N, C-alpha and C positions, 0 to 999 in steps of 0.2 A: 536417396535422401528421404528422411523421415517426414511424414505428414502429421505426426502426433501434435495436437493442439498444445499451446503453451499458455499457462496462467502465471503471470508475474505477481508475486505477493510480497507485501511488506507494509508496515504502518507508514503514515505520512512522515516525511522528512528522513526516511531511511535510505533514499536513493532509488526509489522505484522509477522515477522519470528517466534518470540517466540510464538505468538498466534497460528500460523499454526502448530508448534510443539506440542502444548497442544492438539489441535483438532486432529492432526494426530495420537495421541496415543490411540484414541478411537477405539473400535472394529468396523470392517467392514467399515472403512473409506478409500476412494481412494483419496489421496492427490496429487495435482499437483501444483507446484510453478514455479517461474521464475528463481530459482537458478540453477547454474551449479555446478558440483562436488558434487552431491547430497549425496553420501555416507558419505562424511565428513561434508558437510555444513548443511544438513538437512536430516538425514537418514529416517525420517518418510515419505519422499517423494520417492515413488518407481516408479514414472513415467519414461518412457524412454526418454522424451523430456522436454525441458524447455518451460514453458507456453508462454513466450515472443516470442520464435522462431515460435510457431504455428501461431501467429498473423503476425509476420514480413514476413513469407514465403508465406502466403495465402491471405493476404489482401493488398490493395493498400492504401497508405497514401498520403495526399495532399501536403505536404511541402518538398518533396525530402528527401534525406538521407545524413548522414554524411560520413566522410572518412572511417568509419568501416561498411558502408552500413546499419546503423541503422536509423530508421525514426526520423526526427527532430520534428515531431508532432505525438503523439500516438493515435490520433483520426482517426480510419480507415474510408475510404469512404464506405458507405453502399453497401454490395455485398451479395445478397441472396444466391448465390452459395457457397461463402466462409463461410457464417454463417452456412449453412446446413452442410458443411464439418466439421466445428469445433464442432457443436452440436453432430454429429455422432462420432467424435473422442472422445469427453468427455464420451459419452455413452458407447463406446467400451472399453475405458480405465477403467471406473467404473465397468463394467461387473457384474452388479447386486449389487455392493456395493454403499455406499453413497458417492457421489462426493463432494470433497472440493477443491476449486480453490483459490489460493492466488497469487496476483500480484499487487503491488502498482499502476501500470499504468492502472489497470482496472477502476480507477476513471475517466480516460479520455475516456473510452469506454462504459460507462454505458448503453446508448441506445442499443448498440449491445449486451452487456452482458444480458440485459433483454429479448432480443429476443432469444439468444442462450440458456440461462438457465432461462426460463420464470417463474418458480415456486421457485426460490432460496430463502433461508433464509440468511440474511446479518448479518455478525458479524463485528463490527467496532473496530479497534485497535486505542485507543486514548492515547495521551501523552501531557504534557504541551507544548503548541505551541512554546514557547520561546526555549525550548530544541530542538524541531524539526528544527526550523530555525537555531539555533546554529550548529546543526549537518550538515545541508546543507552547511553552510558557511565553516565549517572545511573540508568537503569532496571536496570542490572546492577551496581550499587554493592555495597559491602562487606556491607551488611545483607542484601541478597538472596542474595549468594553464601554467606554464613555459614548462612543458613536452609536452603540447598539443598546442604549440604556432601556428603551421601551421593550425590546425583546427580552432583556434580562429581568426587568421588573415584572413582566407578565408571564414569565416562565417560557418564553418562546425563543430564547437565544440558543442557537445551534453553535456550539463552540467549535473553533477551527482546529483542523488537524487531529481530531479526536476520533477514535474508533467507536462508532455509535452502536453499542450492543445493549440488549435488554438487561443483562446481568450487571450493569453498572449502577443499578438503582440504589445500592447500598452506599455508594460513594457520593458525598455531597458535591453539588455542581461547583461550589467554590474551591474544592480541592483539586485543582488542575493537575498537580503533580501525580496524585494517585490515579486520576482518570487517564493520564498519558501512560503511566506505568501499566495500567490494565491492558491497553492495546499491545504493549511490549510483551506481556505475559501470554496473551492470547495468541500472538504470532508464534512464540516459542512452542507452545503446546500443539498448535496446528502443524508446525514443521516436524515435530516428533511423529505425528500421526500419518502425515502424507508423504514425507520424504521429498526427494528432488535434489536440486543443485543450489548451493548457497554461494552468493557473491557478496563479499564485504566491500562496503563503500570505501573504506580506508585502503584496501588493496587496489581499487580502481584508480585512486589518486596517487598512491606512492609508486606503484609498478604495474601499470595497466595491461601491458601486453600478455604476461602470463595469466592474469585473471581472465582476460577476454578470450584468450586461446582455450583455456580450460572450459569456459562457458560454452563456446562454440562446439567443442568436442562433445560435451555432455548433451548438446542438442542434436548431435549427429552431423555436424559440419566439420570434417577432418581438416580442411584447409582454412587457415585464418585469413579472412579477406582484409588483410593489412590493417591491423588494429592501430597502427601508428597514425593513421589519418583521422582518427576520431578526436574531435575537440573536447577535451575534458575540462571541467572547471578547475581553476587555480585553487590551491590550498589556501584557505582563509585562516587568519589567526583565530584561535579559540576564543569565543566571546566570554564575557563574565558569566560564571556559573550561577544560574538562578535557582538551582535545586537546593532546597533547604529541608530540614526535618519538618514533617507535617503529621497531621492525624492520619491514621491508617498506615503509619510508617512500616509496620511489619508486613503489610500487604505489598507496599512499594518494594521493599527489600526482597520479598519472595518473587515478585514478577521479574525484577532485574536479575536476580540470581539464576532463575531457570533460563533466561535469555542469554546470560553469560555462558552457561554450560552448553546450550544448544548451538550457539554461533561462534564460540571460541574466543571470548573476551575474558579478561580478568576484571576484578572489581574497579580498577583504575581506567578501564577502557582499552588497555593494550591488548593486542592480538596475541593469543597463546597457541 
């Protein structure tokens, strides 16, 4: 059985949590995620810490922090001492088991991830990019923005479900569609570079057993540990489409197009 560490990658709302639950059910897996309240949120994660806090507390970030002391950009400044500490932490937590790390913000930290976990196998959580962008727009809706008006007015509002990278500076903070599309494009580019195994959210909902079996085999588990026992979410009606034409539309189209090509979707979101 392989002991190669697993890194689960995907932007927020692409199905990374569901994918980590599927992987966390495997024998001898040491799963760590960014979630709090692990016992209720993701019981497969037995780690004592949230993965994000390990980064926030031991790395320095270039663009300051918001009102809740969270970094406004998730790309850490290279720090060999902090990287060694994190590598040692992961090794101690795994304690001979197979490490699996899940955090959507890992996409902003890939150069460091590659040094901290140099021999990782990458698993990608893919979903129709229009659904991903819709989810970001809903999570940053009027109610949330009104509640956080102080952070917004003073430039300290950390938008939800956004991939916080330094190269988003050219996209206005008010253009959530373009900012969400940026994460989609970054994920597609990273998948081209790193390779690994792709799991589409739609496959898990429509016909889970073949998708889960293929994933387990890619990870070196030839026997499917009864995929039928996994409680998958019910298919929800597609909400109203919130994505409209915006400034930087050409960039939005570029990001979604390379995502379509990388993960096998057509422009209507259908799997091809």
